[in-house]
DSSP file (Angstrom, degrees, kcal/mol; ACC not computed):
  #  RESIDUE AA STRUCTURE BP1 BP2  ACC     N-H-->O    O-->H-N    N-H-->O    O-->H-N    TCO  KAPPA ALPHA  PHI   PSI    X-CA   Y-CA   Z-CA
    1    1 A M              0   0    0      0, 0.0     5,-0.1     0, 0.0    85,-0.0   0.000 360.0 360.0 360.0 128.3  162.8    3.5   30.8
    2    2 A P     >  -     0   0    0      0, 0.0     4,-2.6     0, 0.0     5,-0.2  -0.205 360.0-115.0 -58.8 152.1  164.2    1.1   28.2
    3    3 A K  H  > S+     0   0    0      1,-0.2     4,-2.0     2,-0.2     5,-0.2   0.894 113.9  47.9 -58.5 -45.4  161.8    0.1   25.4
    4    4 A A  H  > S+     0   0    0      1,-0.2     4,-1.7     2,-0.2    -1,-0.2   0.897 113.2  49.4 -63.5 -40.5  161.6   -3.6   26.4
    5    5 A E  H  > S+     0   0    0      1,-0.2     4,-1.9     2,-0.2    -1,-0.2   0.893 110.0  50.2 -65.9 -39.4  161.0   -2.7   30.0
    6    6 A S  H  X S+     0   0    0     -4,-2.6     4,-2.3     1,-0.2    -1,-0.2   0.862 107.4  54.5 -68.5 -33.7  158.3   -0.2   29.1
    7    7 A C  H  X S+     0   0    0     -4,-2.0     4,-1.9    -5,-0.2    -1,-0.2   0.902 108.7  48.8 -66.1 -39.3  156.5   -2.9   26.9
    8    8 A G  H  X S+     0   0    0     -4,-1.7     4,-1.7     2,-0.2    -2,-0.2   0.887 111.6  49.0 -65.5 -38.7  156.4   -5.3   29.9
    9    9 A A  H  X S+     0   0    0     -4,-1.9     4,-2.0     2,-0.2    -2,-0.2   0.874 109.7  51.7 -69.0 -36.6  155.0   -2.6   32.1
   10   10 A L  H  X S+     0   0    0     -4,-2.3     4,-2.6     1,-0.2    -2,-0.2   0.866 106.5  54.7 -68.4 -33.8  152.4   -1.7   29.5
   11   11 A D  H  X S+     0   0    0     -4,-1.9     4,-2.2     2,-0.2    -1,-0.2   0.908 106.9  51.3 -61.3 -41.4  151.4   -5.4   29.4
   12   12 A E  H  X S+     0   0    0     -4,-1.7     4,-2.0     2,-0.2    -2,-0.2   0.900 110.6  47.9 -62.0 -42.1  150.9   -5.3   33.1
   13   13 A V  H  X S+     0   0    0     -4,-2.0     4,-2.4     2,-0.2    -2,-0.2   0.911 110.1  52.8 -64.9 -42.8  148.7   -2.2   32.8
   14   14 A S  H  X S+     0   0    0     -4,-2.6     4,-2.4     1,-0.2    -2,-0.2   0.880 108.2  50.8 -61.6 -38.1  146.7   -4.0   30.0
   15   15 A E  H  X S+     0   0    0     -4,-2.2     4,-2.2     2,-0.2    -1,-0.2   0.916 109.6  50.1 -64.8 -41.9  146.2   -7.0   32.2
   16   16 A F  H  X S+     0   0    0     -4,-2.0     4,-2.2     1,-0.2    -2,-0.2   0.907 111.3  48.9 -61.3 -43.1  144.9   -4.8   35.0
   17   17 A I  H  X S+     0   0    0     -4,-2.4     4,-2.7     2,-0.2    -1,-0.2   0.900 109.0  53.1 -64.6 -41.2  142.5   -3.0   32.5
   18   18 A T  H  X S+     0   0    0     -4,-2.4     4,-1.4     2,-0.2    -2,-0.2   0.905 109.3  49.0 -62.8 -41.2  141.3   -6.4   31.3
   19   19 A E  H  < S+     0   0    0     -4,-2.2     4,-0.5     1,-0.2    -1,-0.2   0.915 112.8  47.3 -62.6 -43.4  140.5   -7.5   34.8
   20   20 A L  H >< S+     0   0    0     -4,-2.2     3,-1.1     1,-0.2    -2,-0.2   0.886 109.0  54.4 -65.5 -38.1  138.6   -4.3   35.5
   21   21 A K  H 3< S+     0   0    0     -4,-2.7    -1,-0.2     1,-0.2    -2,-0.2   0.805 103.5  56.2 -65.2 -30.2  136.7   -4.6   32.2
   22   22 A E  T 3< S+     0   0    0     -4,-1.4     2,-0.6    -3,-0.2    -1,-0.2   0.588  81.6 103.9 -78.8 -11.7  135.6   -8.1   33.2
   23   23 A D    X   -     0   0    0     -3,-1.1     3,-1.5    -4,-0.5     8,-0.1  -0.633  64.0-152.7 -74.8 117.3  134.0   -6.8   36.5
   24   24 A M  T 3  S+     0   0    0     -2,-0.6    -1,-0.2     1,-0.3     4,-0.1   0.590  89.4  68.4 -72.0 -10.5  130.3   -6.6   35.9
   25   25 A T  T 3  S+     0   0    0      2,-0.1    -1,-0.3     3,-0.0    47,-0.1   0.620  79.5  95.5 -80.6 -11.2  129.8   -3.8   38.4
   26   26 A V  S <  S-     0   0    0     -3,-1.5     5,-0.1    -6,-0.2    42,-0.1  -0.676  88.9-109.5 -79.4 127.3  131.7   -1.5   36.0
   27   27 A P     >  -     0   0    0      0, 0.0     4,-2.1     0, 0.0     3,-0.5  -0.181  22.7-117.9 -57.7 149.2  129.3    0.5   33.8
   28   28 A R  H  > S+     0   0    0      1,-0.2     4,-2.1     2,-0.2     5,-0.2   0.868 113.1  54.8 -57.8 -41.7  129.1   -0.5   30.1
   29   29 A N  H  > S+     0   0    0      1,-0.2     4,-1.7     2,-0.2    -1,-0.2   0.863 108.6  49.5 -63.8 -33.7  130.3    2.9   28.9
   30   30 A I  H  > S+     0   0    0     -3,-0.5     4,-2.3     2,-0.2    -1,-0.2   0.898 107.8  53.7 -69.9 -41.0  133.4    2.6   31.1
   31   31 A R  H  X S+     0   0    0     -4,-2.1     4,-1.9     1,-0.2    -2,-0.2   0.878 107.5  51.7 -61.6 -37.0  134.1   -0.9   29.8
   32   32 A K  H  X S+     0   0    0     -4,-2.1     4,-2.0     2,-0.2    -1,-0.2   0.917 109.1  49.7 -63.8 -43.3  134.0    0.5   26.2
   33   33 A K  H  X S+     0   0    0     -4,-1.7     4,-2.2     1,-0.2    -2,-0.2   0.874 107.3  55.0 -62.6 -37.3  136.4    3.2   27.2
   34   34 A L  H  X S+     0   0    0     -4,-2.3     4,-2.2     2,-0.2    -1,-0.2   0.881 105.8  52.0 -64.2 -37.9  138.7    0.6   28.7
   35   35 A D  H  X S+     0   0    0     -4,-1.9     4,-2.3     2,-0.2    -1,-0.2   0.910 108.3  51.8 -60.6 -42.5  138.7   -1.3   25.4
   36   36 A E  H  X S+     0   0    0     -4,-2.0     4,-2.1     1,-0.2    -2,-0.2   0.895 108.6  50.6 -61.6 -40.6  139.7    2.0   23.7
   37   37 A I  H  X S+     0   0    0     -4,-2.2     4,-2.9     2,-0.2    -1,-0.2   0.902 108.3  51.7 -65.7 -40.8  142.6    2.4   26.2
   38   38 A I  H  X S+     0   0    0     -4,-2.2     4,-1.9     1,-0.2    -2,-0.2   0.929 109.5  50.6 -60.8 -43.9  143.8   -1.2   25.5
   39   39 A D  H  < S+     0   0    0     -4,-2.3     4,-0.4     1,-0.2    -1,-0.2   0.906 112.0  47.5 -59.6 -42.1  143.8   -0.5   21.8
   40   40 A I  H >< S+     0   0    0     -4,-2.1     3,-1.3     1,-0.2    -2,-0.2   0.941 111.8  48.8 -64.8 -48.0  145.8    2.7   22.3
   41   41 A L  H 3< S+     0   0    0     -4,-2.9    -1,-0.2     1,-0.3    -2,-0.2   0.800 112.1  49.7 -65.9 -27.6  148.3    1.1   24.6
   42   42 A N  T 3< S+     0   0    0     -4,-1.9     2,-1.2    -5,-0.2    -1,-0.3   0.456  81.0 107.5 -88.5  -1.6  148.8   -1.8   22.1
   43   43 A N    X   -     0   0    0     -3,-1.3     3,-1.3    -4,-0.4     8,-0.1  -0.646  46.5-176.7 -80.2  96.5  149.3    0.6   19.2
   44   44 A N  T 3  S+     0   0    0     -2,-1.2    -1,-0.2     1,-0.2     4,-0.1   0.527  72.1  76.1 -74.6  -5.2  153.1    0.1   18.5
   45   45 A E  T 3  S+     0   0    0      2,-0.1     2,-0.3    -3,-0.0    -1,-0.2   0.734  89.5  68.5 -75.6 -21.5  153.0    2.7   15.8
   46   46 A L  S <  S-     0   0    0     -3,-1.3     2,-0.1    -6,-0.2     0, 0.0  -0.668  95.7-101.2 -97.4 153.4  152.8    5.5   18.4
   47   47 A D     >  -     0   0    0     -2,-0.3     4,-2.3     1,-0.1     3,-0.2  -0.377  33.3-116.7 -65.6 148.8  155.6    6.4   20.9
   48   48 A V  H  > S+     0   0    0      1,-0.2     4,-2.6     2,-0.2     5,-0.2   0.895 114.1  53.3 -56.4 -43.8  155.1    5.1   24.4
   49   49 A S  H  > S+     0   0    0      1,-0.2     4,-2.3     2,-0.2    -1,-0.2   0.875 109.1  48.8 -64.1 -36.4  154.8    8.5   25.9
   50   50 A L  H  > S+     0   0    0     -3,-0.2     4,-2.4     2,-0.2    -1,-0.2   0.911 111.1  50.0 -68.1 -42.0  152.0    9.5   23.5
   51   51 A R  H  X S+     0   0    0     -4,-2.3     4,-2.2     1,-0.2    -2,-0.2   0.918 112.6  47.4 -61.5 -42.5  150.1    6.2   24.2
   52   52 A V  H  X S+     0   0    0     -4,-2.6     4,-2.7     2,-0.2     5,-0.2   0.914 110.8  51.2 -65.8 -43.0  150.3    6.8   27.9
   53   53 A D  H  X S+     0   0    0     -4,-2.3     4,-2.2     1,-0.2    -2,-0.2   0.911 111.2  48.0 -59.7 -43.4  149.2   10.5   27.6
   54   54 A K  H  X S+     0   0    0     -4,-2.4     4,-2.2     2,-0.2    -1,-0.2   0.919 112.5  48.9 -62.9 -43.9  146.2    9.5   25.5
   55   55 A A  H  X S+     0   0    0     -4,-2.2     4,-2.5     1,-0.2    -2,-0.2   0.910 110.9  49.3 -63.1 -43.1  145.3    6.7   28.0
   56   56 A V  H  X S+     0   0    0     -4,-2.7     4,-2.5     1,-0.2    -1,-0.2   0.895 108.9  53.9 -64.3 -39.7  145.6    9.1   31.0
   57   57 A F  H  X S+     0   0    0     -4,-2.2     4,-2.1    -5,-0.2    -1,-0.2   0.934 110.9  45.1 -60.1 -46.0  143.4   11.7   29.2
   58   58 A I  H  X S+     0   0    0     -4,-2.2     4,-2.4     1,-0.2    -2,-0.2   0.911 112.1  52.2 -64.9 -41.3  140.7    9.1   28.7
   59   59 A L  H  X S+     0   0    0     -4,-2.5     4,-2.2     1,-0.2    -1,-0.2   0.895 108.3  51.8 -60.8 -39.8  141.0    7.8   32.3
   60   60 A D  H  X S+     0   0    0     -4,-2.5     4,-0.9     2,-0.2    -1,-0.2   0.910 109.7  48.8 -64.0 -42.1  140.6   11.4   33.5
   61   61 A E  H >< S+     0   0    0     -4,-2.1     3,-0.6     1,-0.2     4,-0.4   0.906 110.6  51.4 -61.9 -40.9  137.5   11.8   31.5
   62   62 A M  H >< S+     0   0    0     -4,-2.4     3,-1.5     1,-0.2    -2,-0.2   0.887 104.2  57.5 -62.4 -39.3  136.1    8.6   32.8
   63   63 A N  H 3< S+     0   0    0     -4,-2.2    -1,-0.2     1,-0.3    -2,-0.2   0.754  99.3  59.1 -66.5 -24.0  136.8    9.7   36.4
   64   64 A E  T << S+     0   0    0     -4,-0.9     2,-0.3    -3,-0.6    -1,-0.3   0.621  79.3 108.4 -79.7 -11.8  134.6   12.7   35.9
   65   65 A D    X   -     0   0    0     -3,-1.5     3,-1.3    -4,-0.4    -3,-0.0  -0.505  63.3-149.9 -69.3 125.7  131.6   10.6   35.1
   66   66 A S  T 3  S+     0   0    0     -2,-0.3    -1,-0.2     1,-0.2    -3,-0.0   0.663  91.3  65.4 -71.7 -15.3  129.1   10.7   38.0
   67   67 A N  T 3  S+     0   0    0      2,-0.1    -1,-0.2   -40,-0.0    -2,-0.1   0.490  73.7 111.0 -84.6  -3.1  127.9    7.2   37.2
   68   68 A V  S <  S-     0   0    0     -3,-1.3   -42,-0.1    -6,-0.2     5,-0.0  -0.594  71.9-123.4 -77.2 123.6  131.2    5.6   38.1
   69   69 A P     >  -     0   0    0      0, 0.0     4,-2.5     0, 0.0     5,-0.2  -0.245  23.3-111.7 -61.6 154.8  131.0    3.5   41.3
   70   70 A A  H  > S+     0   0    0      1,-0.2     4,-2.1     2,-0.2     5,-0.2   0.889 117.0  51.0 -57.6 -42.7  133.5    4.5   44.1
   71   71 A F  H  > S+     0   0    0      1,-0.2     4,-2.0     2,-0.2    -1,-0.2   0.908 110.7  48.3 -64.0 -40.6  135.5    1.2   43.7
   72   72 A T  H  > S+     0   0    0      2,-0.2     4,-2.4     1,-0.2    -1,-0.2   0.893 108.6  54.6 -66.9 -39.0  135.8    1.7   40.0
   73   73 A R  H  X S+     0   0    0     -4,-2.5     4,-2.0     1,-0.2    -1,-0.2   0.903 107.8  50.1 -59.5 -41.2  136.9    5.3   40.5
   74   74 A T  H  X S+     0   0    0     -4,-2.1     4,-1.8     1,-0.2    -1,-0.2   0.902 109.9  50.4 -63.4 -41.3  139.6    4.0   42.8
   75   75 A Q  H  X S+     0   0    0     -4,-2.0     4,-2.1     2,-0.2    -2,-0.2   0.882 107.1  54.7 -64.7 -38.2  140.7    1.5   40.2
   76   76 A I  H  X S+     0   0    0     -4,-2.4     4,-2.2     1,-0.2    -1,-0.2   0.913 108.4  48.0 -61.8 -42.8  140.9    4.3   37.6
   77   77 A W  H  X S+     0   0    0     -4,-2.0     4,-2.2     1,-0.2    -1,-0.2   0.827 107.6  55.8 -69.4 -29.3  143.2    6.2   39.8
   78   78 A S  H  X S+     0   0    0     -4,-1.8     4,-2.4     2,-0.2    -1,-0.2   0.899 107.6  49.6 -64.2 -39.6  145.3    3.1   40.3
   79   79 A L  H  X S+     0   0    0     -4,-2.1     4,-2.7     2,-0.2    -2,-0.2   0.924 109.2  51.1 -63.5 -44.6  145.7    2.9   36.5
   80   80 A V  H  X S+     0   0    0     -4,-2.2     4,-1.4     1,-0.2    -2,-0.2   0.918 110.6  49.7 -58.0 -43.9  146.7    6.5   36.3
   81   81 A S  H  < S+     0   0    0     -4,-2.2     4,-0.3     1,-0.2    -1,-0.2   0.902 110.1  50.2 -63.0 -42.0  149.3    5.9   39.0
   82   82 A M  H >< S+     0   0    0     -4,-2.4     3,-1.1     1,-0.2    -2,-0.2   0.907 112.2  47.6 -61.2 -42.5  150.6    2.8   37.1
   83   83 A L  H >< S+     0   0    0     -4,-2.7     3,-1.7     1,-0.2    -1,-0.2   0.728  95.5  73.7 -73.6 -21.0  150.8    4.9   33.9
   84   84 A S  T 3< S+     0   0    0     -4,-1.4    -1,-0.2     1,-0.3    -2,-0.2   0.641  79.7  76.0 -69.3 -11.1  152.6    7.8   35.6
   85   85 A R  T <         0   0    0     -3,-1.1    -1,-0.3    -4,-0.3    -2,-0.1   0.605 360.0 360.0 -72.7  -9.0  155.7    5.6   35.8
   86   86 A F    <         0   0    0     -3,-1.7    -1,-0.2    -4,-0.1    -2,-0.2   0.449 360.0 360.0 -95.1 360.0  156.3    6.3   32.1
């Protein structure tokens, strides 16, 4: 994927994360992790594939949390799916 195209797709992922983060049904610890993921994805010093791998790792950890509501878990897997395009 060309660099400009991947940056646009990462912006789309960041917007999705921001929307999820603003949902008050999402537990606070998950919202903090979502902030961390946004910071990682916006870190232009790292290669895109490394940023995506780090984000997917954190999402996988979040998904294992038993306190995550079912809808939020579905949204997490949607994010993983979006990131798998890279």
